[in-house]
C-alpha positions in Angstrom: -19.9 6.7 17.2 -18.6 10.0 15.9 -16.9 10.8 12.6 -13.9 13.0 13.2 -13.7 16.4 11.6 -10.6 17.6 13.3 -8.3 19.7 11.0 -5.3 19.5 13.3 -2.1 17.9 12.2 -2.1 14.2 13.0 0.4 12.9 15.4 3.3 10.5 14.8 1.6 7.5 16.6 -1.6 5.7 16.0 -4.1 6.8 18.6 -6.4 4.1 20.1 -10.1 4.6 20.1 -13.0 3.2 22.1 -16.4 2.1 20.7 -19.7 3.0 22.3 -21.4 0.2 24.1 -24.6 -1.4 22.6 -27.4 0.3 24.5 -29.4 -2.2 26.6 -31.3 0.3 28.6 -35.1 -0.2 28.6 -38.0 2.2 28.9 -38.5 1.7 32.7 -36.1 0.0 35.1 -34.2 -1.7 32.3 -37.4 -3.2 30.8 -38.2 -2.8 27.1 -41.7 -1.9 25.7 -42.5 -5.5 24.9 -41.4 -6.6 28.4 -43.6 -3.9 30.0 -46.6 -4.9 27.9 -46.2 -8.6 28.8 -45.7 -7.7 32.5 -48.7 -5.4 32.4 -51.0 -8.1 31.0 -49.8 -10.6 33.6 -50.1 -8.0 36.4 -53.6 -6.9 35.3 -54.8 -10.5 35.3 -53.4 -11.1 38.8 -54.9 -7.9 40.2 -58.3 -8.7 38.7 -58.3 -12.2 40.1 -57.3 -10.9 43.5 -60.1 -8.3 43.7 -62.7 -10.5 42.0 -62.7 -13.3 44.5 -59.2 -14.4 45.4 -58.0 -18.0 45.8 -59.8 -19.9 43.0 -59.6 -17.1 40.5 -55.9 -16.6 41.2 -55.3 -20.2 40.5 -57.4 -20.1 37.3 -55.5 -17.1 36.0 -52.1 -18.5 37.1 -51.2 -19.7 33.5 -51.6 -16.1 32.3 -49.5 -14.3 34.8 -46.9 -17.1 35.1 -46.4 -17.2 31.3 -46.2 -13.4 31.3 -43.5 -13.4 34.0 -41.6 -16.2 32.2 -41.6 -14.5 28.8 -40.6 -11.2 30.4 -37.6 -12.4 32.3 -36.5 -15.8 31.0 -33.6 -15.2 28.5 -33.0 -17.3 25.4 -29.7 -16.6 23.5 -29.2 -13.4 25.4 -32.7 -12.0 24.7 -35.9 -12.3 26.8 -38.6 -14.6 25.3 -41.0 -11.8 24.6 -38.5 -10.2 22.2 -38.4 -13.5 20.2 -42.2 -13.5 19.6 -42.2 -11.0 16.6 -39.4 -13.0 14.9 -41.2 -16.4 15.5 -44.5 -15.0 14.4 -43.1 -13.4 11.2 -41.3 -16.6 10.4 -44.4 -18.7 10.9 -46.4 -16.3 8.7 -43.8 -16.5 5.9 -43.7 -20.3 6.2 -47.5 -20.4 5.8 -47.7 -18.3 2.7 -44.6 -19.9 1.1 -42.2 -17.0 1.2 -39.1 -19.1 2.2 -38.5 -20.4 -1.3 -37.9 -18.4 -4.5 -37.7 -19.8 -8.0 -37.1 -17.7 -11.0 -39.7 -17.9 -13.7 -37.5 -18.1 -16.8 -40.3 -18.2 -19.3 -42.1 -15.1 -18.0 -40.4 -11.9 -19.1 -39.8 -9.3 -16.4 -40.8 -5.7 -16.8 -38.0 -3.5 -18.3 -35.7 -1.9 -15.9 -36.4 -4.2 -13.0 -33.9 -6.5 -11.2 -34.4 -10.2 -11.1 -34.0 -10.4 -7.3 -36.0 -12.3 -4.7 -38.2 -11.0 -1.9 -38.8 -7.3 -1.4 -35.8 -6.5 -3.7 -38.0 -7.3 -6.7 -39.3 -3.8 -6.5 -35.8 -2.3 -7.2 -35.3 -0.5 -10.5 -32.2 0.3 -12.5 -31.3 3.7 -13.9 -28.3 4.7 -16.0 -27.0 8.2 -15.3 -26.6 9.8 -18.8 -23.6 12.0 -17.7 -21.4 9.6 -15.8 -22.7 6.2 -17.1 -23.0 5.0 -13.5 -25.7 2.5 -12.7 -28.1 3.6 -10.0 -30.5 1.4 -8.1 -33.8 3.0 -7.3 -36.0 1.7 -4.4 -39.4 3.3 -4.9 -40.8 2.1 -1.6 -37.9 3.4 0.6 -37.4 6.4 -1.7 -33.7 5.9 -2.1 -31.3 6.0 -5.1 -28.0 4.2 -4.7 -24.7 4.3 -6.5 -21.6 2.1 -6.0 -17.9 2.8 -6.4 -15.0 0.3 -6.2 -12.1 1.4 -4.0 -8.5 0.2 -4.0 -6.0 1.0 -1.3 -2.6 -0.2 0.0 -2.3 -2.6 2.8 -3.1 -0.5 5.9 -1.4 -2.9 8.4 1.9 -2.5 6.5 2.0 1.3 6.9 4.0 3.1 9.6 2.0 4.4 12.6 2.2 8.1 11.5 0.8 7.3 8.1 -1.9 5.1 9.6 -3.0 7.9 11.9 -3.1 10.3 9.0 -5.3 8.0 7.0 -7.6 7.4 9.9 -8.0 11.1 10.4 -8.7 11.6 6.7 -11.3 8.8 6.7 -13.0 10.5 9.7 -13.2 13.7 7.7 -14.7 11.8 4.8 -17.4 10.5 7.1 -18.0 13.9 8.6 -18.6 15.2 5.1 -21.3 12.7 4.5 -22.9 13.6 7.9 -23.1 17.3 7.0 -25.0 16.8 3.8 -28.3 15.7 5.4 -29.3 14.1 2.1 -27.5 10.8 2.5 -29.6 7.9 3.8 -26.9 5.2 4.1 -23.2 4.6 3.4 -22.2 1.0 3.1 -18.6 -0.3 3.1 -18.4 -3.8 1.7 -15.2 -5.8 1.7 -15.5 -9.3 0.2 -13.2 -12.2 -0.8 -13.5 -13.6 -4.2 -11.9 -16.6 -6.0 -9.0 -15.1 -8.0 -9.4 -15.7 -11.7 -5.6 -15.2 -12.2 -6.2 -11.9 -14.1 -3.8 -9.9 -11.8 -1.0 -12.5 -12.1 -1.5 -12.7 -15.9 -1.4 -8.9 -16.3 1.8 -8.7 -14.2 3.4 -11.4 -16.3 2.4 -9.7 -19.5 3.9 -6.4 -18.3 7.1 -7.5 -16.5 7.7 -11.1 -17.8 9.9 -12.1 -20.7 7.9 -14.6 -22.8 10.7 -15.8 -25.1 9.5 -19.3 -25.5 12.2 -20.8 -23.3 11.5 -23.5 -20.8 11.6 -21.2 -17.7 9.1 -18.8 -19.4 6.7 -21.7 -20.3 7.0 -23.1 -16.8 6.3 -19.8 -15.2 3.3 -19.1 -17.5 1.9 -22.6 -16.6 2.4 -21.9 -12.9 0.5 -18.6 -13.2 -2.3 -20.3 -15.1 -2.7 -22.9 -12.4 -2.2 -20.8 -9.3 -4.6 -18.0 -10.3 -8.0 -19.8 -9.9 -6.8 -21.4 -6.7 -6.1 -18.1 -4.9 -8.4 -15.4 -3.6 -8.5 -11.7 -3.8 -10.1 -8.9 -1.8 -12.5 -6.3 -3.3 -13.8 -3.2 -1.6 -16.8 -1.1 -2.6 -18.5 2.0 -1.1 -22.2 2.5 -1.7 -23.9 5.8 -1.4 -27.7 6.0 -0.9 -29.6 9.2 -1.5 -32.6 9.9 0.7 -35.0 11.3 -1.9 -37.5 12.5 0.8 -34.8 14.6 2.5 -33.6 15.9 -0.8 -37.0 16.6 -2.3 -36.5 20.3 -2.7 -33.1 19.9 -4.4 -34.6 17.2 -6.7 -37.4 19.5 -7.8 -34.9 22.2 -8.5 -32.9 19.8 -10.6 -36.0 18.9 -12.7 -37.8 16.4 -10.6 -38.3 12.7 -10.9 -35.6 10.1 -11.2 -33.5 12.3 -13.4 -33.5 15.1 -10.8 -32.6 12.6 -8.1 -29.7 11.4 -10.2 -28.5 14.9 -10.6 -28.5 15.4 -6.8 -26.9 12.1 -6.2 -24.2 13.0 -8.7 -23.3 16.0 -6.5 -22.9 13.7 -3.5 -20.8 11.3 -5.6 -18.5 14.1 -6.6 -18.1 15.2 -2.9 -17.5 11.6 -1.7 -14.9 10.9 -4.5 -13.0 14.0 -3.5 -13.1 13.0 0.2 -11.9 9.5 -0.6 -9.0 10.8 -2.6 -8.1 13.1 0.3 -8.0 10.0 2.5 -5.5 8.5 0.1 -8.0 5.9 -1.2 -8.2 5.2 -4.9 -11.9 5.3 -6.1 -12.4 4.1 -9.6 -15.3 5.0 -11.9 -18.7 4.5 -10.4 -20.0 1.1 -11.3 -22.2 0.7 -14.4 -25.1 -1.7 -14.6 -23.0 -4.4 -16.1 -20.4 -4.3 -13.2 -23.2 -4.2 -10.6 -24.7 -7.3 -12.3 -21.4 -9.2 -11.9 -21.2 -8.3 -8.2 -24.8 -9.5 -7.6 -24.4 -12.7 -9.6 -21.1 -13.5 -7.8 -22.8 -13.1 -4.4 -25.6 -15.5 -5.2 -23.5 -17.9 -7.4 -19.9 -17.8 -6.1 -18.9 -20.7 -8.3 -19.3 -18.6 -11.4 -17.4 -15.5 -10.1 -14.0 -16.4 -11.6 -15.6 -17.2 -14.9 -17.4 -13.9 -15.1 -14.1 -12.1 -14.5 -12.3 -14.0 -17.2 -14.9 -13.6 -19.9 -15.3 -9.9 -20.6 -19.0 -9.0 -21.1 -20.4 -12.3 -19.8 -23.1 -11.8 -17.1 -23.2 -8.0 -17.6 -27.0 -7.8 -17.5 -29.0 -6.8 -14.4 -32.1 -8.5 -15.8 -30.4 -11.9 -15.3 -28.1 -11.1 -12.4 -30.3 -12.5 -9.7 -30.4 -16.1 -8.4 -32.3 -19.0 -10.1 -33.3 -20.5 -6.8 -33.2 -19.4 -3.1 -34.3 -21.5 -0.1 -34.2 -20.0 3.4 -34.1 -22.0 6.6 -34.0 -20.8 10.2 -30.2 -20.5 10.4 -29.0 -20.6 6.7 -29.7 -19.6 3.2 -29.2 -21.7 0.1 -28.7 -20.1 -3.3 -27.5 -21.4 -6.7 -24.1 -22.9 -5.9 -23.5 -22.1 -2.2 -24.9 -22.2 1.4 -24.7 -18.9 3.3 -24.9 -17.8 7.0 -25.0 -14.2 8.2 -23.5 -13.1 11.5 -24.3 -9.8 13.2 -21.5 -8.0 15.2 -23.5 -7.5 18.3 -20.6 -6.0 20.3 -17.7 -4.0 19.2 -14.5 -3.9 21.3 -15.2 -2.5 24.8 -11.6 -1.6 25.5 -9.4 0.8 23.5 -8.2 -0.6 20.2 -6.3 0.7 17.3 -8.4 1.7 14.2 -7.9 -0.3 11.1 -5.9 -3.1 12.7 -8.2 -4.6 15.4 -10.3 -6.2 12.6 -7.2 -7.8 10.9 -7.9 -11.3 12.3 -11.4 -11.2 10.9 -10.6 -9.5 7.5 -7.4 -11.4 6.8 -8.8 -14.9 7.4 -7.8 -17.1 4.4 -9.5 -20.0 2.8 -13.0 -18.7 3.6 -15.3 -16.9 1.3 -17.0 -14.1 3.2 -18.3 -10.6 2.9 -17.9 -8.0 5.6 -20.4 -5.1 5.4 -20.3 -2.0 7.5 -23.6 -0.1 7.2 -23.3 3.6 8.3 -26.4 5.6 8.9 -25.6 9.4 9.2 -27.6 11.5 11.6 -28.2 15.2 11.0 -26.8 17.4 13.7 -30.2 18.5 15.0 -31.4 14.9 15.2 -28.3 13.8 17.0 -28.7 16.6 19.5 -32.3 15.7 20.2 -31.4 12.0 20.5 -28.5 12.7 22.9 -30.6 15.0 25.0 -33.4 12.4 25.2 -30.9 9.7 26.2 -29.5 11.9 29.0 -32.9 12.6 30.4 -33.8 8.9 30.3 -30.5 7.9 32.0 -30.9 10.5 34.7 -34.6 9.6 35.4 -33.8 5.9 35.4 -31.0 6.4 37.9 -33.3 8.5 40.1 -36.0 5.7 40.0 -33.4 3.0 40.8 -32.2 5.1 43.8 -35.7 5.6 45.0 -36.4 1.8 45.1 -33.0 1.0 46.4 -31.6 -0.7 43.3 -27.8 -0.6 42.9 -26.3 1.2 39.9 -24.1 -1.2 37.9 -21.0 -0.4 36.0 -22.6 -1.2 32.6 -25.2 1.5 33.0 -22.6 4.0 34.1 -20.4 3.2 31.0 -23.4 3.7 28.7 -24.0 7.1 30.2 -20.4 8.0 29.8 -20.7 7.0 26.1 -23.6 9.4 25.7 -21.6 12.2 27.3 -18.6 11.5 25.0 -20.9 11.6 21.9 -22.2 14.9 23.1 -18.7 16.2 23.5 -17.7 15.0 20.0 -20.8 16.6 18.5 -20.1 19.9 20.2 -16.6 19.8 18.8 -18.0 19.6 15.3 -17.8 15.9 14.6 -20.5 13.8 12.9 -22.6 11.1 14.4 -23.2 7.8 12.6 -24.9 4.6 13.6 -22.9 1.5 12.6 -24.2 -2.0 11.9 -21.6 -4.7 11.2 -22.6 -7.9 9.3 -20.5 -10.9 8.1 -21.8 -13.2 5.4 -20.0 -16.6 5.2 -20.4 -18.8 2.1 -19.5 -22.4 1.3 -20.4 -25.2 -1.1 -21.7 -27.6 1.6 -23.4 -27.3 4.9 -20.5 -29.0 6.8 -18.0 -26.6 5.1 -20.3 -23.7 6.0 -20.5 -24.6 9.7 -16.7 -25.0 9.8 -16.2 -21.6 8.1 -18.7 -20.0 10.5 -16.8 -21.4 13.5 -13.5 -20.0 12.1 -15.1 -16.6 11.6 -16.5 -16.6 15.1 -13.0 -17.4 16.5 -11.5 -14.6 14.3 -14.1 -12.2 15.7 -13.1 -13.1 19.2 -9.5 -12.4 18.4 -10.8 -9.0 17.1 -12.5 -8.4 20.5 -15.9 -8.5 18.8 -19.0 -10.5 19.7 -21.0 -12.1 16.9 -24.5 -13.7 16.7 -26.1 -15.6 13.9 -29.2 -13.9 12.7 -31.9 -16.6 12.9 -35.3 -16.3 11.2 -34.1 -13.5 8.9 -31.2 -14.9 6.9 -32.6 -13.8 3.5 -32.9 -10.2 4.5 -29.6 -10.3 6.3 -27.8 -11.7 3.3 -29.0 -8.9 1.0 -27.6 -6.4 3.6 -24.3 -8.2 4.2 -23.3 -9.5 0.8 -24.9 -7.0 -1.7 -23.7 -3.4 -2.1 -27.2 -2.0 -2.3 -27.4 -0.2 1.1 -30.1 -2.6 2.4 -30.9 -2.7 6.1 -31.9 -5.5 8.5 
């Protein structure tokens, strides 16, 4: 999908857009590498048996080539069996070595500067930028440095079409700015629902109310006190991850090490902040380590979220922000006070939709605690050009091969090729190219409530013209990408 960089004056009507289809084209005749390997093994065994003696050997090797044919073409949940093998094998390995359960060792001190998080996130380190006070998360294995900013904005669906179109164009320019840099590894937009602690209502009452001790004033104050914790609010953050390998030269110029990386990331933060303001979004200060700790703790322990907001500095320590216990199953994740399930948006709308409003059924679902994460991976212009050129060559060669063997070209393949041509046209016009991954994390106190909430989210996604799939066998990794603003990937 392209990020618009058009400087023309937006029109008076909101212009519909069309998403690119998920590419399902294989390496040869629609078959993926794993399918070709399985088919090659089965075919080799059959050919060997035929030339080595025929009849009896063919019967003896039948289990090999029959199983190879089955796992190559038999689909399970929309994917051939052979593509499930890595997931199942990795799950079996993790089960064997006991990686499905995490328990914090409360009597063993952690190294200074580390985050008390499970799994591969235990390697993350915290760093406080001395100039901005922003908390930065360093991943030494992936060579990334991430900063987070909370963004507020007016209700998009309540704006008039001309204002909506102007904001969409401005947001496209902001994304195009990120693409041009070449130093940004990932941009994550996280929108989550939280139990409302009543702070907003209390602040409104203190500013606009008249607390004169009368019966109406006391009744209104009691109503606010009771209604606050029962409600919910929406919080949006944008995370920016610096690719320290791509920015190695600039980091050395800035002094090297984590301090030099922070200086380079600070430049990107300034650019992104200006772009967000130009898009009429209201970025606050970049989150400090204490605020990041509250976000992480609220994701793993939703029951404490309202309490953390009400009590000032409570929970503002990254060293204790992680979960006490995590248990992963094939389809769910259990943390301190909630059960979680992560859905992957496997198909975006195939028809034209209006930006910002087509996801309204999904984002405005009430009574469900969920996090919607949009992970954007910018591609440099030269990489995007090479990728598009490679796809065009593959599509043309595949079409030629299908024509040679008499296979009919279907509409899906033609639509994918048109998507590639449209991306090439957008890139030529100066737009940026990003790869999007959409994840939805659903949380509930019990398993039954979780399944009911997942069903409601799936129905809301259908209303948004999206297709969702539950990520099985990888719920722990998916949860960190969907619910935490750390620019993690699945």
